[in-house]
Structures are given as C-alpha cells and as structure tokens.
C-alpha positions as CSV (number, residue, x, y, z in Angstrom):
1,M,21.0,-79.3,-77.3
2,K,24.0,-81.5,-76.4
3,K,24.6,-80.0,-72.9
4,L,21.2,-80.9,-72.2
5,T,21.6,-84.3,-73.4
6,L,24.8,-84.6,-71.5
7,C,23.2,-83.4,-68.6
8,V,20.5,-85.4,-68.6
9,F,22.8,-88.9,-69.2
10,G,24.7,-87.5,-66.2
11,V,22.0,-87.7,-63.7
12,F,20.4,-91.0,-65.5
13,L,23.7,-92.4,-64.9
14,G,23.9,-91.0,-61.1
15,L,20.7,-92.3,-59.9
16,L,21.4,-95.5,-61.7
17,S,24.7,-95.7,-60.0
18,G,22.8,-94.3,-56.3
19,C,20.6,-97.3,-56.7
20,D,22.1,-99.8,-53.4
21,T,20.5,-103.2,-53.6
22,Q,19.6,-104.3,-50.0
23,G,20.0,-108.3,-51.0
24,P,17.3,-110.8,-51.8
25,G,14.0,-109.6,-50.8
26,P,10.8,-112.2,-50.2
27,A,10.2,-113.0,-53.6
28,A,13.8,-113.9,-54.6
29,D,13.4,-117.7,-53.8
30,V,9.9,-118.4,-55.2
31,G,11.2,-119.6,-58.1
32,D,12.3,-122.5,-56.0
33,H,9.4,-123.1,-54.1
34,I,7.5,-123.1,-57.7
35,D,10.1,-126.1,-58.9
36,E,9.6,-127.5,-55.5
37,V,5.5,-127.2,-56.2
38,V,6.2,-128.7,-59.9
39,E,8.5,-131.5,-58.4
40,N,6.4,-132.7,-56.0
41,G,3.0,-132.3,-57.8
42,F,0.0,-130.8,-56.1
43,H,-0.8,-132.5,-53.0
44,S,-3.8,-131.2,-51.3
45,E,-5.7,-132.2,-48.1
46,A,-9.1,-133.9,-49.6
47,A,-11.8,-131.7,-49.2
48,P,-13.7,-131.9,-45.7
49,V,-16.9,-134.1,-45.5
50,L,-19.8,-131.7,-44.5
51,P,-22.3,-133.0,-42.5
52,A,-25.5,-133.7,-44.2
53,E,-27.5,-130.6,-42.5
54,A,-24.7,-128.5,-44.2
55,Q,-24.5,-129.9,-47.7
56,P,-27.2,-127.7,-50.3
57,E,-29.8,-129.4,-51.8
58,P,-29.4,-130.2,-55.6
59,E,-32.3,-127.9,-56.0
60,V,-30.7,-125.6,-54.5
61,I,-27.2,-125.3,-56.4
62,E,-29.4,-125.7,-59.7
63,Q,-31.0,-122.4,-58.9
64,Q,-27.3,-120.9,-57.7
65,K,-26.3,-121.8,-61.2
66,K,-29.2,-120.5,-62.8
67,H,-28.9,-117.0,-60.9
68,H,-25.2,-116.8,-61.4
69,Q,-25.8,-117.2,-65.8
70,E,-28.0,-114.9,-65.4
71,V,-26.1,-112.5,-63.9
72,V,-23.2,-113.2,-65.8
73,E,-25.6,-112.8,-69.1
74,Q,-26.8,-109.2,-67.7
75,A,-23.4,-108.3,-67.1
76,S,-22.1,-109.3,-70.7
77,Q,-25.2,-107.8,-72.2
78,E,-24.4,-104.4,-69.9
79,A,-20.4,-104.4,-70.9
80,E,-21.3,-104.8,-74.7
81,N,-24.3,-102.0,-74.4
82,K,-21.5,-99.8,-72.8
83,L,-18.9,-100.5,-74.9
84,N,-20.6,-99.7,-77.9
85,A,-22.1,-96.5,-76.8
86,I,-18.6,-95.4,-76.5
87,L,-17.8,-96.9,-79.5
88,D,-20.0,-94.8,-81.4
89,A,-19.5,-91.6,-79.3
90,T,-15.6,-91.8,-80.8
91,T,-16.3,-92.7,-84.4
92,E,-17.2,-90.0,-86.4
93,P,-19.9,-89.7,-88.6
94,K,-18.9,-89.9,-92.3
C-alpha cells in the first residue's frame, strides 16, 4: 500500500513539475479591462433611431409580450410536470 501511494504521489509531482506555463494568455489582462470599464462607466452609443416604417406598432408589441408570457408559462408548466414525474419515479412508496 505504501508503494502504491508513493508511486501515485511521485507521478503526481512529476506531472505537476512538467507543466510548462506559456506565459499569460488572452484572458490575463481581463481584470484590467474590467477595472477600466468600471472606472470610465458604461458609455455606449445611443440606440439607433429606427425610421417610422421600421418601428413596430404598439399593438404588435403587446401581442408579442402576451405570446412571450404564454410561452414562458407553458414551458414552466412542462418543466414542473417533468420534475414531478422524476420525483414520483425516484421516491419509493412506503
């Protein structure tokens, strides 16, 4: 048992020491960019103004909201039904 533990430990150290770092990768200075954005604030260009013919009618927007809400409720109900089915299948009757 000691030999096996020693071998595993030796292999682990060998692998660990064999890891060659290649220097900072593309994500190395992400923290600097985050700090820069936080310091400067979130300045984004104003949303482009669409021409009148490209802007949806308020009725269409309301219909889309209602449809989206219906889809979300249906998906929620289906997820709840599947969860209940899984729970029923995994719980043992007493």
